[in-house]
C-alpha positions as semicolon CSV with decimal commas, in nm:
position;residue;x (nm);y (nm);z (nm)
1;M;14,135;12,602;12,509
2;I;13,932;12,319;12,664
3;L;13,796;12,395;13,009
4;S;13,639;12,052;13,049
5;V;13,477;11,761;12,866
6;E;13,134;11,655;12,991
7;D;13,006;11,304;12,923
8;L;12,641;11,303;12,823
9;S;12,672;10,937;12,724
10;P;12,950;10,703;12,611
11;V;12,909;10,842;12,258
12;K;12,804;11,203;12,321
13;K;13,027;11,468;12,477
14;V;13,007;11,840;12,549
15;L;13,328;12,039;12,514
16;H;13,330;12,348;12,735
17;L;13,566;12,587;12,554
18;E;13,714;12,927;12,631
19;V;13,896;13,194;12,434
20;P;14,105;13,421;12,664
21;R;13,994;13,785;12,696
22;E;14,326;13,903;12,552
23;Q;14,268;13,701;12,233
24;V;13,913;13,835;12,204
25;T;14,045;14,191;12,231
26;S;14,319;14,122;11,976
27;E;14,077;13,972;11,722
28;L;13,834;14,262;11,763
29;D;14,118;14,509;11,711
30;K;14,221;14,330;11,391
31;A;13,864;14,325;11,264
32;Y;13,808;14,697;11,323
33;N;14,145;14,788;11,172
34;E;14,059;14,590;10,859
35;L;13,714;14,750;10,847
36;R;13,866;15,098;10,882
37;R;14,074;15,039;10,568
38;T;13,778;14,932;10,356
39;A;13,475;15,116;10,495
40;R;13,342;15,419;10,309
41;I;13,183;15,651;10,566
42;K;13,044;15,991;10,478
43;G;13,236;16,274;10,647
44;F;13,559;16,079;10,691
45;R;13,853;16,021;10,463
46;N;13,926;15,661;10,372
47;G;14,096;15,483;10,661
48;K;14,040;15,772;10,904
49;A;13,705;15,686;11,065
50;P;13,741;15,656;11,445
51;R;13,665;15,326;11,610
52;S;13,370;15,469;11,799
53;V;13,199;15,546;11,468
54;L;13,280;15,199;11,332
55;E;13,138;15,039;11,645
56;R;12,822;15,247;11,624
57;L;12,764;15,146;11,261
58;Y;12,903;14,793;11,240
59;K;12,935;14,651;11,592
60;K;12,673;14,377;11,547
61;D;12,826;14,244;11,225
62;V;13,186;14,268;11,347
63;H;13,109;14,087;11,672
64;A;12,919;13,814;11,486
65;D;13,206;13,761;11,240
66;V;13,471;13,754;11,514
67;A;13,262;13,521;11,731
68;A;13,213;13,278;11,442
69;R;13,586;13,282;11,357
70;L;13,694;13,235;11,719
71;A;13,445;12,951;11,765
72;R;13,560;12,777;11,446
73;D;13,933;12,808;11,513
74;T;13,898;12,715;11,880
75;L;13,686;12,413;11,795
76;I;13,939;12,285;11,540
77;A;14,221;12,322;11,792
78;A;14,014;12,163;12,070
79;L;13,927;11,858;11,860
80;Q;14,294;11,808;11,778
81;E;14,390;11,852;12,143
82;S;14,121;11,617;12,275
83;E;14,198;11,342;12,019
84;L;13,833;11,240;12,044
85;P;13,715;11,014;11,756
86;V;13,448;11,265;11,654
87;I;13,191;11,164;11,393
88;G;12,937;11,381;11,218
89;T;12,907;11,758;11,248
90;P;12,966;11,923;11,589
91;R;12,668;12,119;11,720
92;L;12,730;12,466;11,856
93;D;12,540;12,790;11,889
94;P;12,801;13,059;11,958
95;P;12,677;13,319;12,209
96;E;12,721;13,692;12,159
97;L;13,067;13,832;12,211
98;D;13,149;14,040;12,521
99;P;13,455;14,255;12,437
100;G;13,558;14,278;12,801
101;A;13,549;13,910;12,890
102;A;13,675;13,569;12,787
103;Y;13,460;13,407;12,520
104;R;13,307;13,085;12,648
105;F;13,088;12,844;12,452
106;D;12,989;12,478;12,442
107;V;13,012;12,227;12,158
108;T;12,823;11,896;12,149
109;V;12,991;11,616;11,957
110;E;12,931;11,249;11,896
111;V;13,218;11,002;11,906
112;K;13,272;10,646;11,801
113;P;13,208;10,405;12,088
114;D;13,514;10,269;12,266
115;I;13,463;9,899;12,190
116;P;13,689;9,654;12,375
117;D;13,851;9,373;12,179
118;I;13,586;9,135;12,049
119;D;13,615;8,762;12,112
120;F;13,474;8,655;11,777
121;K;13,627;8,308;11,763
122;G;13,450;7,985;11,843
123;L;13,094;8,087;11,751
124;S;12,853;7,794;11,722
125;L;12,644;7,863;11,413
126;K;12,382;7,683;11,208
127;K;12,370;7,718;10,831
128;T;12,046;7,624;10,658
129;V;12,091;7,403;10,351
130;Y;11,795;7,436;10,117
131;E;11,690;7,162;9,874
132;I;11,522;7,251;9,545
133;S;11,198;7,058;9,494
134;D;11,032;6,972;9,164
135;G;10,729;7,164;9,290
136;E;10,929;7,487;9,309
137;I;11,048;7,445;8,952
138;E;10,692;7,376;8,838
139;A;10,574;7,689;9,020
140;Q;10,836;7,898;8,840
141;L;10,731;7,745;8,506
142;A;10,367;7,826;8,582
143;M;10,460;8,188;8,655
144;L;10,649;8,214;8,326
145;Q;10,352;8,051;8,152
146;R;10,120;8,321;8,293
147;N;10,360;8,590;8,173
148;L;10,316;8,457;7,817
149;A;9,939;8,419;7,845
150;K;9,711;8,591;7,597
151;L;9,371;8,733;7,680
152;K;9,097;8,569;7,475
153;P;8,740;8,703;7,450
154;V;8,481;8,473;7,608
155;E;8,261;8,329;7,336
156;E;7,972;8,204;7,544
157;N;7,711;8,443;7,678
158;R;7,777;8,458;8,052
159;P;7,817;8,715;8,330
160;V;8,142;8,834;8,486
161;A;8,301;8,579;8,721
162;Q;8,596;8,569;8,960
163;D;8,939;8,583;8,787
164;D;8,790;8,716;8,463
165;Y;8,957;9,000;8,279
166;V;8,691;9,262;8,209
167;V;8,716;9,554;7,966
168;I;8,518;9,850;8,099
169;D;8,448;10,218;8,055
170;Y;8,395;10,406;8,380
171;A;8,359;10,745;8,541
172;G;8,347;10,822;8,912
173;F;8,125;11,078;9,084
174;F;8,165;11,235;9,427
175;E;7,850;11,379;9,584
176;G;7,681;11,357;9,245
177;K;7,946;11,553;9,057
178;P;8,227;11,437;8,825
179;Y;8,551;11,393;9,018
180;D;8,893;11,456;8,864
181;E;9,059;11,167;9,045
182;T;8,812;10,923;8,884
183;A;8,778;11,096;8,548
184;P;8,611;10,912;8,256
185;T;8,829;10,623;8,138
186;T;8,770;10,399;7,838
187;D;8,880;10,045;7,750
188;F;9,024;9,982;8,095
189;T;9,103;9,618;8,174
190;I;9,085;9,484;8,528
191;K;9,121;9,134;8,665
192;I;8,839;9,045;8,903
193;G;8,987;8,971;9,243
194;E;9,304;9,178;9,215
195;G;9,140;9,496;9,349
196;T;9,305;9,724;9,093
197;I;9,054;10,000;9,176
198;H;8,917;9,848;9,498
199;K;8,816;9,498;9,606
200;D;8,457;9,617;9,655
201;F;8,456;9,744;9,296
202;D;8,547;9,393;9,176
203;A;8,290;9,226;9,399
204;Q;8,006;9,444;9,266
205;L;8,112;9,382;8,907
206;V;8,072;9,004;8,943
207;G;7,748;8,896;8,776
208;A;7,728;9,188;8,533
209;E;7,655;9,102;8,171
210;P;7,858;9,227;7,872
211;G;7,691;9,537;7,729
212;S;7,527;9,626;8,060
213;Q;7,568;9,945;8,259
214;V;7,601;9,921;8,636
215;E;7,651;10,163;8,923
216;I;7,916;10,065;9,174
217;K;7,960;10,250;9,503
218;V;8,293;10,225;9,681
219;D;8,366;10,357;10,030
220;F;8,737;10,433;10,037
221;P;8,880;10,403;10,390
222;A;9,023;10,705;10,568
223;D;9,373;10,557;10,551
224;Y;9,355;10,484;10,177
225;F;9,693;10,548;10,012
226;N;9,547;10,805;9,770
227;D;9,466;11,113;9,979
228;K;9,223;11,242;9,716
229;L;9,005;10,932;9,759
230;A;9,062;10,859;10,129
231;G;8,741;10,877;10,331
232;K;8,522;10,941;10,027
233;T;8,232;10,746;9,876
234;I;8,263;10,735;9,497
235;A;7,977;10,629;9,270
236;F;8,113;10,470;8,954
237;Q;7,908;10,450;8,637
238;V;8,047;10,144;8,460
239;T;7,986;10,000;8,113
240;V;8,087;9,634;8,077
241;K;8,227;9,598;7,725
242;E;8,389;9,255;7,712
243;I;8,491;8,956;7,922
244;R;8,827;8,794;7,856
245;V;9,005;8,492;8,000
246;E;9,369;8,389;8,002
247;E;9,479;8,149;7,733
248;L;9,793;7,979;7,863
249;P;10,054;7,835;7,628
250;P;10,152;7,471;7,686
251;I;10,465;7,426;7,896
252;D;10,694;7,277;7,632
253;D;11,000;7,345;7,418
254;A;10,812;7,609;7,220
255;M;10,736;7,806;7,537
256;A;11,101;7,783;7,641
257;Q;11,210;7,918;7,302
258;R;10,972;8,214;7,336
259;L;11,151;8,313;7,657
260;G;11,483;8,378;7,484
261;E;11,806;8,183;7,497
262;Y;11,657;7,839;7,552
263;Q;11,610;7,565;7,296
264;T;11,436;7,306;7,512
265;L;11,216;7,287;7,819
266;E;11,485;7,090;8,000
267;Q;11,734;7,368;7,939
268;L;11,489;7,619;8,086
269;K;11,432;7,395;8,389
270;S;11,807;7,373;8,441
271;V;11,840;7,752;8,442
272;I;11,547;7,782;8,683
273;R;11,714;7,532;8,916
274;D;12,043;7,723;8,898
275;N;11,865;8,050;8,979
276;L;11,677;7,893;9,269
277;E;12,000;7,749;9,406
278;A;12,172;8,088;9,377
279;G;11,879;8,256;9,552
280;Y;11,880;8,001;9,832
281;A;12,258;8,037;9,867
282;R;12,219;8,413;9,917
283;R;11,936;8,353;10,162
284;S;12,139;8,098;10,357
285;E;12,437;8,334;10,371
286;Q;12,218;8,624;10,485
287;E;12,065;8,410;10,760
288;L;12,413;8,303;10,870
289;H;12,522;8,667;10,886
290;E;12,215;8,749;11,097
291;E;12,316;8,474;11,337
292;I;12,676;8,597;11,350
293;F;12,581;8,953;11,437
294;K;12,325;8,842;11,692
295;E;12,598;8,645;11,871
296;L;12,855;8,925;11,848
297;A;12,607;9,188;11,966
298;E;12,560;8,978;12,281
299;R;12,936;8,957;12,332
300;C;13,000;9,331;12,298
301;R;12,733;9,575;12,404
302;F;12,770;9,943;12,324
303;E;12,566;10,251;12,239
304;V;12,533;10,340;11,872
305;P;12,586;10,710;11,788
306;E;12,277;10,877;11,646
307;T;12,486;11,026;11,365
308;L;12,559;10,680;11,226
309;V;12,195;10,575;11,266
310;E;12,088;10,879;11,062
311;V;12,333;10,787;10,786
312;E;12,189;10,436;10,763
313;L;11,833;10,569;10,773
314;E;11,904;10,807;10,486
315;N;12,049;10,519;10,283
316;I;11,741;10,302;10,348
317;I;11,494;10,578;10,259
318;S;11,691;10,685;9,950
319;D;11,694;10,323;9,830
320;A;11,317;10,309;9,874
321;E;11,272;10,633;9,679
322;R;11,492;10,506;9,396
323;S;11,302;10,177;9,387
324;F;10,966;10,354;9,351
325;S;11,111;10,604;9,105
326;A;11,222;10,319;8,879
327;R;10,852;10,226;8,858
328;N;10,752;10,589;8,794
329;M;10,604;10,619;9,143
330;T;10,668;10,830;9,451
331;L;10,643;10,751;9,821
332;E;10,335;10,972;9,843
333;Q;10,156;10,779;9,569
334;V;10,173;10,461;9,777
335;G;10,070;10,636;10,097
336;L;10,417;10,665;10,248
337;S;10,637;10,952;10,362
338;R;10,999;10,991;10,467
339;E;10,876;11,050;10,823
340;Q;10,687;10,718;10,827
341;L;10,987;10,530;10,690
342;T;11,210;10,697;10,948
343;V;10,994;10,560;11,229
344;K;10,953;10,218;11,067
345;Y;11,321;10,156;10,991
346;R;11,499;10,329;11,280
347;S;11,566;10,003;11,463
348;T;11,690;9,844;11,138
349;A;11,922;10,140;11,080
350;T;12,051;10,114;11,437
351;E;12,141;9,747;11,392
352;Q;12,306;9,814;11,057
353;A;12,519;10,086;11,214
354;R;12,604;9,848;11,502
355;R;12,721;9,584;11,253
356;H;12,949;9,828;11,074
357;L;13,103;9,930;11,408
358;I;13,158;9,566;11,507
359;L;13,325;9,486;11,175
360;D;13,532;9,804;11,188
361;K;13,657;9,703;11,533
362;I;13,751;9,352;11,415
363;I;13,929;9,496;11,109
364;R;14,142;9,719;11,334
365;Q;14,179;9,457;11,604
366;E;14,312;9,196;11,361
367;N;14,503;9,446;11,143
368;L;14,317;9,325;10,836
369;T;14,429;9,457;10,499
370;L;14,268;9,416;10,160
371;P;14,463;9,189;9,924
372;E;14,501;9,331;9,574
373;E;14,332;9,024;9,428
374;A;14,029;9,082;9,654
375;L;13,997;9,439;9,522
376;D;14,028;9,316;9,163
377;A;13,765;9,048;9,226
378;G;13,533;9,307;9,381
379;L;13,569;9,538;9,083
380;E;13,507;9,248;8,844
381;Q;13,193;9,155;9,035
382;M;13,065;9,513;9,026
383;A;13,136;9,537;8,653
384;K;12,938;9,218;8,597
385;A;12,647;9,345;8,808
386;Y;12,626;9,667;8,606
387;D;12,706;9,494;8,275
388;Q;13,001;9,725;8,213
389;P;13,367;9,667;8,123
390;V;13,576;9,653;8,439
391;Q;13,798;9,933;8,309
392;I;13,501;10,172;8,312
393;I;13,438;10,088;8,680
394;K;13,806;10,144;8,760
395;D;13,804;10,479;8,577
396;L;13,495;10,591;8,768
397;Y;13,660;10,512;9,100
398;R;13,983;10,680;8,990
399;Q;13,780;11,000;8,959
400;N;13,615;10,940;9,297
401;P;13,881;10,856;9,561
402;E;13,631;10,877;9,849
403;G;13,402;10,631;9,673
404;L;13,695;10,396;9,615
405;E;13,790;10,404;9,985
406;S;13,429;10,331;10,080
407;F;13,422;10,040;9,835
408;K;13,751;9,905;9,972
409;H;13,614;9,922;10,325
410;S;13,303;9,727;10,223
411;L;13,533;9,458;10,083
412;L;13,733;9,464;10,407
413;E;13,409;9,405;10,596
414;K;13,355;9,094;10,383
415;E;13,708;8,981;10,472
416;A;13,621;9,030;10,840
417;I;13,303;8,822;10,804
418;K;13,503;8,549;10,629
419;L;13,753;8,554;10,917
420;I;13,469;8,514;11,167
421;M;13,322;8,220;10,976
422;D;13,664;8,056;10,935
423;N;13,695;8,060;11,314
424;S;13,341;7,937;11,387
425;Q;13,179;7,597;11,418
426;I;12,915;7,588;11,144
427;E;12,660;7,307;11,148
428;P;12,453;7,247;10,832
429;V;12,082;7,206;10,909
430;T;11,765;7,150;10,708
431;P;11,513;7,435;10,696
432;S;11,203;7,448;10,911
433;A;10,868;7,403;10,735
434;E;10,785;7,775;10,745
435;A;11,123;7,870;10,597
436;T;11,096;7,677;10,272
437;D;10,926;7,940;10,056
438;A;11,118;7,990;9,734
439;P;11,343;8,297;9,730
440;A;11,216;8,588;9,525
441;G;11,355;8,696;9,193
442;N;11,408;8,355;9,032
443;D;11,212;8,390;8,715
444;G;11,456;8,217;8,485
């Protein structure tokens, strides 16, 4: 039974629970009777060992088992009785059982915040409308041109210069001895200025002649991402083998054809423009969503449960790990750790959790339901994103009901955002000068 509920915060409660002494006695009696039937004790026939002997041999284990069972069953009943919207896993540390007394223990739980109805109508919002410039298209073409560039050996006799590609052999030494982390490497190509090994390495290589051997000393900083080099001075013995420069193809129909499904340069430009427009549309929508949630967060203030923050944090960190893994890298290889990301992204995770709670409240407040056509459209969009037949996506979700419910809720959140925008005043505006950088990922 519940003795009392203590409020630690609006989203954290302590349930003070009690099991009556009579129930404790009854459960102990049952446990010892069951043990008597199964225990094999020297000197006693099966099922005939006295309780005093059982207690002497098994008291600690029996009490622990009974305490755990009483705590579990009482907690389940208490949560049903309290009707608290508990989230996450309750925290409890059951004390030892006293056979002659009521069994009292405390359980700490987190609950969803009690959010009052949200006045989401009548927001005054600004939506940035981005214009695609010829310069942005030219910049994308130049990037594609560099991707198709070939490295051509320099014919004239000259030293290494900035932006050159240099083919080298090298070996690094620490305190005069070969060092595994900078083991001998042959035919390694670096671009001067990119700092592939270290920017100081590049700077000291400038001016070296092909065929020459140079010593380059690099002081790696204490916070260098590679722990095996951090804080060390490495002496590199370098042989300059060849200087190469980029040979760029002309930007014309032939270049467009080399890129795949394009016959003409104009066709490629058209696709680049479409991709830029799609990228800007996503950016504009994201900025509008940021504005919406900023306004709504001001209209309804509440504490976010730590359980939900931890869920969002885990999603963020797992996404980062998957992203690095796709490039055959780990967090550690780039000088990061889960602990660092936890600190860095905690505020982001808190705001993401807050947004989900706001949308969940509006969904319930407005009794929103997901139209069948919206679910079908969402499945079609996912199938397109993963380049799979939609039936495969449907079959996967049929085998994963929880995943399907989560997906449906994400679509419901989109319906809630649409409802908010439909009831807002949205003014189109031109972007500020610092906001006109082209969106990433538009490489044609």
